[in-house]
N, C-alpha and C positions, 0 to 999 in steps of 0.2 A: 504493500500500500504506500502511496506517495506521502512524503512528509509534508504536512501543511502547517507546521509551526510558523513558517514564514510564508507570506503571500508571494513575495518576490525574493529570489535568491540568486545573486550574482557572485560567482566564486572564481577568483584568479583570472578574471577576464582580461585578455589582451586582444586588441583588434588592429589589424594591419590592412590598409588599403593598398592594393598592388595592381597596377594596370599593365604589368609586363615590362615597362620601361623604368619605372621608379616605384618605390614603396614609401608609405607614410604610416608610422605607428601612431594611432590616435589615442589608444588606451593601453595601459600596462599594469597587469596584476591587480586589477580592481576587485575588491570583495565588499559587497553590501548586502545585508539581509534586512528586509522590510516586513514587519509583522502585519497581519490583517488590520485594516481600518486606520493605518497611520498615514498622515500627510507628510511626505518627505520631499524636501526641495534639494536640488543640486545646483550649486553655483561654482564659478571658476572663471579664469580668464578666457577671452575669445580663442577658439581653436583648441580647447583642452579636451574635447571629446564628449561634451555634455549631451549633445544630440545623438551622437553615436551610441552612448550608453543607453539612452531611452529606446532607440531602435533595436538594440540587442535585447533589452528587457521585453519588448513587445513582439519579438520574432520577425521583425522586418529585416534584420541582418543576422547572420550566423557568426559567432565569435571565432577568431582565428585560433585562440586557445582559451581554455576554461569553459565554464558552464553557466548558462542562464536558464532559470526555472521559474515557472509560475505555478503555485500550488504543487510543487514537487515534480512538475512535468514540463516538457519542452514548451516554450511560449506559443508555438504554432498550434498546439492542441487547444490552449485557452483561446487563441485567436479564432480558430474554427468554431469553437463553442460560443463565440460572441461574448466572451468574458472580459475582453479588453476594449476600451474606448480610447480613441486617439483624438487629440486636439492640437493643431499646429498653429504657427504664427499666421499663416495664410488660411483664412476660413474655407477657401475653395468651394464657394457656393455656386450653384448653377444659375446663371443670370436670368434664364427664361422661366425658372420655377419660383413660385412664391415661397415665403417663409415656411408656411405649413408643408408645402410639397418638398422643400429642401430637407426639412426635418424627417419627413416620412420616407424619403428615398431609400435609406438602407433597408427598411422593412418591406418596401415594394419589390426590391430585387433579391431578397433573401428567401431561401427555400428550406431553411433549417427548421426542424420540428421543435416547437416551443417546449422548453423544459422548465421554465419559470415564468412568473407573471411579469408582463411588460407594461410600462406606463402607456396610457393612450395619448393620442396627439394633443388633446385639450389639456391634459395634465402636464405634458412637457412644455407647451406654450405658456401655461400659467407659471410653471416652475422658473422659467427664465424671464418672466415678465413681458412676454410678447404677444399675449392673447389678442390685443387690439390691432396687432400688426400682421396677423396671420396671412392676409391676402396681399401684403406688400412684396415687392421684388427687392433683391439685394441692393440694387443701385439707389433705392429709396431709403436705405438705412445708413446710419453712421457706422464707423468702423467697430465701435464697441457693441452695437446691436448685432452686427454681422457675426461677431465672435460669440455672442450669446446663442445665435442660431446654430453655430458650429458645435457649441457645447451641448445644446439640446439634441442635436443629431447624434453626438457621441454617446448620449445617455439613452438613446432609443431602445437599445437591447438590455437596458438595466445591467451594465457590466459591473463586475466587482472590482476591476482595476481600471483607473483612468490615468493615461499617460499624456502629459501636457508639455509641449515644447515651445517655450516663449510665447504663450498664447496672447499676451497683451503687449508684445514688443513693438507692434506697428501703430499703436494708438498714442495720443498725447498723454502727458503725465497726469493731468486731472482725471481724465477718463480711466487711465490705468489704475489710479488709486481707488476710484469707485468700483471698478470691476473686481478688484481683489476681494472686496467685502461682499460683492455679489456672489463670487465664487464660493466664499465661505458659507454664505446663506444657503446656496444651492447644495453644496456638499453636505451640510448638516441636515438639511431638509430631505435630501435624497438618500440618506443612510448614514453618512459620516462614520465615525469610529464605531458606534454601536451597531451600525448596519453592515460592518465589514466592507466599507467602501474605501479602498486604498487609492491614494494619489501619489504619483511620482511626477514631480513638477520641475522643469528646467527654467531657470531665470538668470538674468544678469543683475537683477535688483536686490540689494541686500535687505532693504526695508520690506519688500514684497515677500522675500523668503521668510523673514522673521514673522511677519503678520500672519502668514498662511500656515506655517509649519509646526509640526511636533518635533521636527528634527531637520537639520541642515547638513548636507554633505558638501564639503569644500574639496574641489579637485585642483591639482597642481596644473601648471602649464604643460603643454604637450611634450611627451605623451602623458595623458591624464592619469594621475594616481590619487588615491584618497589621502588628502593632506590633513583633514580634520573631520570629525563626526560629532556634531554639537546638538545636544538635546535642548529644545526651546521650551523652557518650563514657565510659560505664561498661561494665565487662566483663560478658559474659553467661556463664553464667546469673546472673541477679540473685537476691540473697538478702535476707532481712530484716536481717541484720547490716550489709549495705551501707548501709542507711538511716541508720546512725550514723556513717558515714565522712565525712571532711572534704569530698571532692569532691561527695558527695550533698548535704550541707548547704549547700555553696556554690551548687549549682544551685537549691536551694530558696530561698535568700536572693535570688538573682538574679530568679527568677520572681515571688516575692512583692513584690519592689521594683517590678517592672514593673507588676504588677496594682495596687499601692498608688498609684503615680504616676498611673495612668490614672484612678483613682477621685477624685483630688484636683481 
């Protein structure tokens, strides 16, 4: 029987991109275990392999060395069972489909026999606060609203694991700040830690990582290695006021110091 103590297990991962002419080692000997229901963020300098790590965890890439497991099995098994939801920086919405039809698209093209209860379309629209925009097209929405559509689409199969790669990186700072609290609300309402809804989240933003996470993994410069693994012991629910508190600022100073040291 598969060991499900950890929802995601990445052990001694090394990944090399090789096109036959040159090779690039993106990650080296990375080990991370994520228990069910934990919100874990990954930060590090540009090019350190954060996105590669996420793709290995989700079965979009196969590691050059080491193992990646979801619930003790290869990630592609969880992917085939629709247990993994992906949200990327580009929402990749189909411009000719409405909000509702973009969210429903995965369900329309899927032929998997249902093994668990799925949220209906109205519930998903309400969850992301877009009920009144169901008949709008992507070009009629702001960047933040488009990302909420992408999030609702990722939640359509009620996955137990959500992999998010810089989902707010393309929006302005004010919108980004608002979206992180929207994500927390959605995560908590849609299961959160009690409902075994695990999130692995890649970001460049220190404050975003602290606000969202139970834990922050800091990667070194390329090839990416685990430089630090820091538990964020702040109470939930998180609030904007918390960002001005001494514990929050201490975490921010610690993370920025680690990133600065690595850059030197």
